[in-house]
KEZATOR-401092 format. One line per 5 residues: number of its first residue (from 0); for each residue x, y, z of C-alpha. Coordinates in pm, whole numbers, plus 50000, padded with zeros to 5 digits. Each point is the difference from the previous one (the first is absolute). Example, Ala and Ser with C-alpha at 12.3 -4.5 7.8 and 13.67 -1.06 7.14 Angstrom:
% residues 2
0	51230/49550/50780; 50137/50344/49934
***
This chain:
% residues 648
0	23821/30978/77584; 49668/50110/49848; 49952/50364/49897; 50299/50101/50209; 49858/49851/50322
5	50223/49763/50197; 49872/49703/50196; 50131/49925/50349; 50278/49768/49881; 50118/50259/49749
10	49995/50276/50261; 50212/49781/50226; 50245/49937/49714; 50011/50373/49924; 50086/50090/50359
15	50272/49735/50014; 50152/50106/49666; 50012/50369/50098; 50151/49920/50338; 50280/49782/49856
20	50084/50225/49703; 49992/50326/50192; 50214/49853/50274; 50268/49926/49738; 49956/50342/49838
25	50050/50176/50332; 50331/49821/50042; 50096/50099/49643; 49889/50359/50065; 49746/49984/49715
30	49649/50152/49986; 49728/49772/50134; 49766/49838/49748; 49632/50086/49994; 49705/49766/50031
35	49909/50045/49633; 50347/49896/49885; 50001/49701/50235; 49671/49882/49849; 50154/50000/49650
40	50277/49763/50106; 49759/49778/50189; 49757/49983/49707; 50285/49897/49772; 50072/49699/50222
45	49646/49907/50106; 50052/50147/50349; 50278/49756/50081; 50203/50221/50236; 50333/49820/49965
50	49987/50003/49616; 49882/50363/50001; 50297/50108/50213; 50240/49823/49762; 49832/50174/49707
55	50038/50337/50172; 50370/49941/50057; 50053/49890/49639; 49804/50301/49878; 50219/50240/50197
60	50315/49830/49875; 49882/50013/49637; 49908/50370/50020; 50334/50086/50156; 50202/49785/49759
65	49829/50134/49686; 49979/50364/50108; 49623/50009/50035; 49985/50257/50280; 49979/50379/49983
70	49950/50054/49630; 49772/50249/49826; 49763/49920/49718; 50030/50360/49872; 50378/49991/49957
75	50200/49848/49715; 50068/49729/49908; 49694/49851/50174; 49765/50260/49852; 50088/49891/49644
80	50001/49635/50101; 49637/50021/50110; 49906/50156/49666; 50137/49704/49801; 49686/49798/50088
85	50215/49690/50038; 49825/49932/50332; 49643/50086/50087; 49707/49894/50217; 49672/49934/49823
90	49674/50158/50120; 49839/49655/49990; 50046/49675/50192; 50005/49631/49923; 49706/49777/50087
95	50131/49938/50355; 50032/50372/50074; 50379/50012/49960; 50157/50319/49867; 50167/49970/49658
100	50351/50136/49936; 50162/49997/49655; 50369/50024/49910; 50040/50059/49625; 50341/49869/49897
105	50026/50184/49667; 49997/50336/50183; 50307/49910/50205; 50344/50098/49870; 50269/49882/50244
110	50255/50254/49874; 49772/50292/50088; 49845/49887/50327; 50187/49872/50304; 49872/49715/50212
115	49949/50237/50290; 49789/50244/49798; 49785/49723/49850; 49942/49841/50341; 49914/50340/50149
120	49737/50047/49730; 49852/49660/50081; 49987/50033/50379; 49868/50357/49977; 49692/49876/49815
125	49967/49677/50197; 50008/50186/50332; 49707/50216/49896; 49806/49706/49859; 50054/49816/50328
130	49829/50277/50196; 49677/49845/49874; 49857/49757/50256; 49864/49778/49722; 50349/49968/49852
135	50140/49912/50342; 49738/49729/50035; 49992/49866/49642; 50360/50048/49892; 50171/50076/49671
140	50026/49849/49653; 50321/50090/49816; 49999/49996/49618; 50339/50003/49827; 49909/50095/49644
145	50273/49897/49756; 49799/50072/49686; 50213/50157/49726; 50300/50014/50232; 50357/49930/49888
150	50298/49852/50173; 50132/50355/50047; 49697/50072/50222; 50074/49709/50232; 50197/50055/50318
155	50063/49673/50182; 50134/50160/50319; 49705/50237/50018; 49754/49713/49949; 50167/49814/50285
160	49973/50305/50226; 49632/50048/49919; 49928/49634/50078; 50203/50025/50321; 49801/50306/50101
165	49663/49844/49925; 50066/49650/50126; 50093/50093/50355; 50094/50363/50037; 49672/50178/49948
170	49689/49998/50224; 49746/49884/49742; 49861/49660/49909; 50141/49912/49659; 49718/49793/49853
175	50164/49919/49668; 50257/50116/49747; 49891/49987/49635; 50281/50023/49745; 49830/50084/49670
180	50142/49923/49654; 50341/49885/50119; 50248/49977/49706; 50197/49680/49949; 50320/50164/50125
185	49829/50062/50336; 49949/49630/50077; 50351/49931/50129; 50030/50301/50236; 49645/49932/50116
190	50099/49655/50122; 50269/50161/50213; 49772/50279/50120; 49748/49743/50126; 50264/49880/50245
195	49973/50335/50178; 49629/49944/50063; 49902/49796/50303; 49845/49665/49909; 49654/50091/50124
200	49991/50297/49764; 50156/49816/49709; 49667/49846/49901; 49858/50352/49973; 50249/50111/49734
205	49870/49944/49647; 50147/50067/49656; 49705/50045/49770; 49902/50123/49656; 49791/50313/49962
210	49675/49807/49931; 50057/49799/50319; 50009/50313/50218; 49619/50015/50019; 50004/49657/50168
215	50155/50168/50302; 49851/50350/49992; 49654/50091/49866; 50010/50185/49669; 49811/50294/50148
220	50286/50049/50249; 50274/50016/49736; 50116/50286/49775; 49926/49975/49630; 50362/49937/49900
225	49988/49683/50213; 49676/49874/49850; 49771/50180/50245; 49736/50269/49973; 50127/50296/50202
230	50197/50309/49901; 50253/50084/50270; 50140/50342/50075; 50334/49968/50176; 50028/50378/50046
235	49670/50005/50185; 50133/49729/50230; 50317/50202/50066; 49789/50309/50075; 49800/49791/50245
240	50325/49885/50166; 50128/50358/50030; 49673/50119/50150; 50003/49719/50250; 50359/50057/50105
245	49953/50377/50025; 49712/49953/50241; 50193/49734/50187; 50278/50251/50060; 49763/50280/50093
250	49784/49805/50241; 50249/49750/50137; 50158/49730/49783; 49996/49632/50083; 50341/49851/50064
255	49969/49771/49697; 50000/50300/49765; 50195/50262/50196; 50311/49954/49785; 49838/50061/49662
260	49899/50356/49923; 50084/50333/50150; 49692/50223/50009; 50202/50309/49911; 50085/49836/49669
265	49664/49852/49915; 49757/50276/50095; 50140/50232/49736; 49935/49752/49722; 49658/49857/50087
270	49748/50141/50240; 49859/49757/50255; 49654/49864/49939; 49768/50292/50089; 49744/49756/50134
275	50252/49891/50261; 50130/50352/50075; 49656/50151/50052; 49889/49734/50246; 50302/49893/50201
280	50077/50184/50316; 50303/49974/50222; 49865/49683/50151; 50221/49719/49871; 49735/49737/50071
285	49750/50188/49784; 50261/50050/49730; 50095/49633/50001; 49640/49888/49965; 49931/50234/49708
290	50318/49914/49810; 49941/49630/50052; 49645/50037/49875; 50125/50198/49700; 50262/49735/49929
295	49768/49705/50046; 49778/50126/49723; 50290/49956/49756; 50137/50242/49746; 49796/50030/49683
300	50114/49910/49652; 49910/50182/49682; 49738/49761/49867; 49635/49915/50017; 50097/49638/50057
305	50182/50057/50329; 49851/49847/50314; 49959/50105/50356; 50198/49777/50230; 49685/49879/50165
310	49853/49882/49670; 49976/49622/49978; 50224/49825/49752; 49966/49645/49871; 50213/49749/50183
315	50296/49874/49800; 50123/49645/49988; 50295/50109/50208; 49782/50068/50302; 49739/49728/49976
320	49995/49625/50040; 50332/49864/50125; 50181/50330/49961; 50069/50166/50328; 50304/50224/50011
325	50238/49779/50191; 49961/49656/49848; 49773/49765/49814; 50007/49730/50263; 49621/49982/50017
330	50007/49935/50375; 49652/49969/50147; 49822/49864/50302; 49853/49723/49783; 50335/49847/49904
335	50049/49635/50092; 50294/49764/50018; 49981/49720/49745; 49881/49751/50262; 49736/50245/50123
340	49898/50061/49640; 49946/49629/49934; 49793/49966/50319; 49799/50304/49887; 49932/49844/49659
345	49903/49663/50148; 49768/50169/50247; 49836/50227/49743; 49964/49721/49747; 49892/50070/49648
350	49666/50156/50093; 50159/50232/50257; 50261/50128/49755; 49736/50058/49734; 49791/50192/50250
355	50307/50207/50092; 50050/50084/49632; 49634/50097/49952; 50035/50247/50288; 50297/50161/49823
360	49820/49999/49665; 49691/50182/50128; 50196/50308/50107; 49965/50311/49789; 50289/50094/49769
365	50284/50189/50166; 50029/50281/49748; 49856/50175/49695; 49990/49903/49630; 49967/50342/49839
370	50259/49954/49724; 49863/49659/49901; 49654/50149/49958; 50102/50284/49768; 49815/49941/49674
375	50317/49978/49790; 50149/49743/50241; 49698/49772/50026; 50095/49829/49674; 50344/49924/50145
380	49845/49784/50275; 49944/49634/49912; 49712/49962/50246; 49755/50273/50099; 49984/49878/50362
385	50379/49979/50052; 50150/50346/50036; 50331/50151/50116; 50046/50187/50325; 50112/50357/49941
390	50250/50004/50286; 50216/49711/49872; 49942/50002/49626; 50303/49992/49772; 50034/50327/49812
395	50152/49996/49654; 50198/50294/49872; 49761/50238/49826; 50032/50013/49623; 49909/50292/49773
400	49894/50203/50307; 49694/49775/50029; 49910/49971/50373; 49808/49676/49934; 50300/49829/49841
405	50138/49914/50345; 49731/49737/50066; 50055/49627/50000; 49796/49744/50190; 50271/49911/50254
410	50076/50051/50369; 50316/49987/50208; 49998/49743/50280; 50262/49993/50274; 50193/49682/50074
415	50179/49881/50310; 50250/50271/50095; 49967/50151/49655; 49780/50289/49891; 49839/49957/49657
420	50130/49643/49970; 49723/49905/49757; 49787/50155/49732; 49663/49824/49999; 49830/50050/49669
425	49738/49856/49767; 50080/49795/49693; 50068/50252/49721; 49726/50075/49746; 50081/50037/49628
430	49996/50380/50031; 50195/50015/50331; 50302/49785/49904; 50204/50309/49909; 49925/50153/50341
435	50092/49670/50165; 50343/49996/49837; 50045/50369/50074; 49940/49918/50368; 50252/49714/49986
440	50257/50236/49852; 49939/50296/50231; 50001/49785/50314; 50314/49810/49884; 49822/49668/50052
445	50210/49683/49974; 49736/49730/50058; 49638/49961/49891; 49784/49735/50169; 49689/49886/49811
450	49765/49768/50189; 49738/49951/49728; 49983/49851/49654; 49923/50221/49704; 49684/49797/49931
455	49800/49829/50278; 49649/49860/50030; 49913/50108/49648; 50100/50361/50065; 50299/50221/49929
460	50149/50081/50340; 50302/50199/49884; 50142/50137/49679; 50305/49818/49859; 50227/50298/50065
465	50332/49825/49924; 50124/49767/49724; 49923/49649/50138; 50282/49814/49821; 50360/50067/49902
470	49896/49973/49635; 49719/50253/50044; 50028/50338/49835; 50089/50297/50217; 49702/50197/50126
475	49989/50381/49986; 49810/50213/50252; 50056/50365/49910; 50365/50065/50095; 50067/49654/50144
480	50111/49693/49805; 49953/49668/50183; 50211/49701/49898; 50010/49646/50141; 50353/49865/50056
485	49921/49669/50171; 49709/49788/50125; 50038/49734/50274; 49696/49784/50074; 49950/49817/50330
490	49714/49785/50133; 49804/50288/50151; 50153/50314/49856; 50187/50157/49711; 50296/50237/50028
495	50058/50232/49702; 50295/50234/49969; 49890/50318/49825; 50193/50289/49856; 49853/50352/49998
500	50136/50261/49763; 49904/50363/50048; 50012/50109/49638; 50043/50371/50079; 50348/49935/50141
505	50064/49634/49898; 50062/49916/50367; 49945/49628/50066; 49896/49831/50324; 49932/49642/50108
510	49681/49886/50172; 49909/49651/50126; 49638/49894/49954; 49865/49727/50231; 49662/49848/49909
515	49840/49756/50246; 49757/49774/49813; 49857/49783/50279; 49773/50251/50167; 49631/50012/49901
520	49810/50328/50005; 49828/50064/50337; 50171/49686/50130; 50334/49893/50144; 50303/49816/49860
525	49967/49624/49980; 50322/49965/50198; 50134/50220/50277; 50345/49850/49940; 49993/50105/49634
530	49892/50352/50093; 50271/50031/50264; 50262/49876/49755; 49878/50258/49748; 50020/50281/50256
535	50352/49898/50095; 50111/50004/49635; 49855/50350/49959; 50193/50135/50298; 50321/49829/49890
540	49966/50147/49652; 49937/50351/50137; 50313/49970/50213; 50223/49876/49716; 49877/50264/49754
545	50059/50266/50263; 50361/49884/50036; 50049/50033/49626; 49878/50361/50018; 50274/50088/50248
550	50045/50376/50032; 49717/50066/49756; 49761/49943/50291; 50044/50203/50320; 49656/49957/50154
555	49872/49747/50254; 50228/49702/50048; 49726/49763/49882; 49969/50183/49672; 49719/50162/49801
560	49634/49902/50043; 49894/49658/49873; 49695/50035/49775; 49734/49742/50087; 49678/49953/49805
565	49726/49751/49929; 49689/50109/49814; 49845/50248/50244; 50318/50037/50205; 49845/49929/50339
570	49935/49629/50067; 50298/49795/49888; 50214/50314/50004; 49912/50075/50363; 50063/49638/50100
575	50348/50005/49846; 50093/50323/50181; 49859/49874/50331; 50207/49682/49984; 50319/50186/49912
580	49956/50243/50291; 49910/49730/50252; 50285/49770/49895; 50254/50282/50029; 49866/50088/50343
585	50011/49636/50112; 50361/49972/49886; 50094/50323/50178; 49810/49981/50329; 49854/49649/50021
590	49655/50162/50033; 49686/50003/49785; 49709/50241/49956; 49803/49922/49685; 49687/50190/50105
595	50180/50331/50052; 50204/49949/49684; 49683/49957/49794; 49839/50302/50167; 50299/50217/49920
600	50026/49882/49641; 49631/50075/49952; 50064/50353/50130; 50230/50052/49701; 49839/49785/49731
605	49624/49981/50053; 49838/49655/50023; 50333/49812/50000; 49943/49627/50063; 49666/49953/49834
610	49864/49684/50159; 49997/49818/50331; 50167/49703/49827; 50301/50216/49920; 50014/50118/50361
615	49997/49641/50129; 50262/49903/49743; 50240/50262/50139; 49980/49829/50340; 50055/49653/49856
620	50286/50111/49776; 50178/50172/50288; 49978/49686/50212; 50132/49800/49702; 50290/50243/49972
625	50076/49985/50375; 50008/49619/49981; 50226/49995/49694; 50245/50249/50153; 50020/49830/50340
630	49807/50257/50205; 49788/49708/50120; 50102/49635/50019; 49667/49816/50017; 49740/50046/49724
635	49668/50117/50151; 49674/49829/49905; 49844/50237/49749; 49745/49760/49858; 49710/50226/50101
640	50150/50293/49810; 50125/49832/49683; 49666/49935/49830; 50017/50314/49792; 49771/50060/49707
645	50212/50104/49703; 49713/50081/49773; 49963/50349/49852
***
């Protein structure tokens, strides 16, 4: 559905949905639903008629069970509930166009607000937000802000009811749920709450710190108290809602909102929008068009930084690369079975694969580099020709109200079935080590992968940002003390267990540092087997450290992002990420698609995989892995592809 216009298939689905639902409603002696309401349910389920009908039934049951019919927003206790500001709709949207709803936990006092009243306040505002065609099409992001909240503010049963409503009892696409600044005591009930969320949605529920919120929603779409730039006026939003409902009553309400406000109550408190009153006649079609147009322009917030809904916003890492809303399966028309993949490689040969890479390499960058080019940030970049995309860059928490203090030369890269699985970054510089450790701390990183040596080819490739030996003195970077607890050296790599102490609070965390030493700059590892063994050890370590965390981590089941860096953070770093993604996909689906994987990584971290040799190596290493794991039984003849030049 584009701009409210249905295609033929959608029109057919609409007619079928209305016929089935209204037939049931006639039997039940209920009012018939309108076309506009039917479209909302269909949009929420991608015009799948059967699923939309189920959603409609669940929606009716939920409203009836929770007492969400025939209430007035101008009558107590709902009137006071709305004034608490515990739930509001922002005047901005996320980068995909989804509406943003915020529930602020610290404003909720269970002893003074019943479940029914709180839910009425939520659906009252959601119903009006959902009148917007763009919201119907793009869905809803739900932020559960637990900042500064106490256990006394938490209501487990209410949380369960809200999740039940949103997961399958409300006609809106729930794009993601962001739980911000969850206290430690929330971890256990959260694990139980996740069970009430269908599996497909579970990967869209994130517990994040406040600095991480801008990874999911652009800063210019967030209020200032959540690290954004806008001033919100909840009272102005409520006035907008009252005006809308008053005119809905006067000129014919839609059946989605007929239960909410009685015009006799609301007209006395707030006059309807004069722009609407002066223009609308008795013609309901004319009225509907004008109100929809008024609503589609969004309500305004009290700030010079607010945006019109049509204003472009930078794409976030959540909506680019592998991250569609339903999964990270990376399905594409180019995917091949392992046997087809080997035939493809043998047919292409070395020259064909290199030509394929050159075609990818010549494409223009898939984003902007504005932040990297700010004068104050230029010195934070190791190389002048390697910059960070704006839409996926990692944002640090601002310090001392300095807007430039959020910059670090690092980008999020999605993994297989995991958003933001990696942070691809450059080797730290002497003056960026403190920012590097701040990023590790804020992103709750467990594993760092380093695919370069500190000194190579007569040049410093990376600052020594950690104590190299157990006997080394601790290193201090502003508020972070770095200690080395153990060092284990293997033929091709070194594993160092580090301890980070945040001196402001004396909190201590463990981080594993993996350094692969057999990988020349601009080249490829001398042994695919050694590289694959290294990658396997990294994943095993991430998994074991995640188990140790237990309830302290309530995010994605694969854990926090793995930080990967070389010197520039694109060549060897991109190769490592590509192999990890392709191996996980092979294990899961028995299919391969290296070309699309590289293209998608490059859309999040510019110039990832720096040379054709690295691109060819990914193909050879994947075949080596398939052979070792029994995906193929007979080794193919790769003699024409193995003559790789490992020089810099």
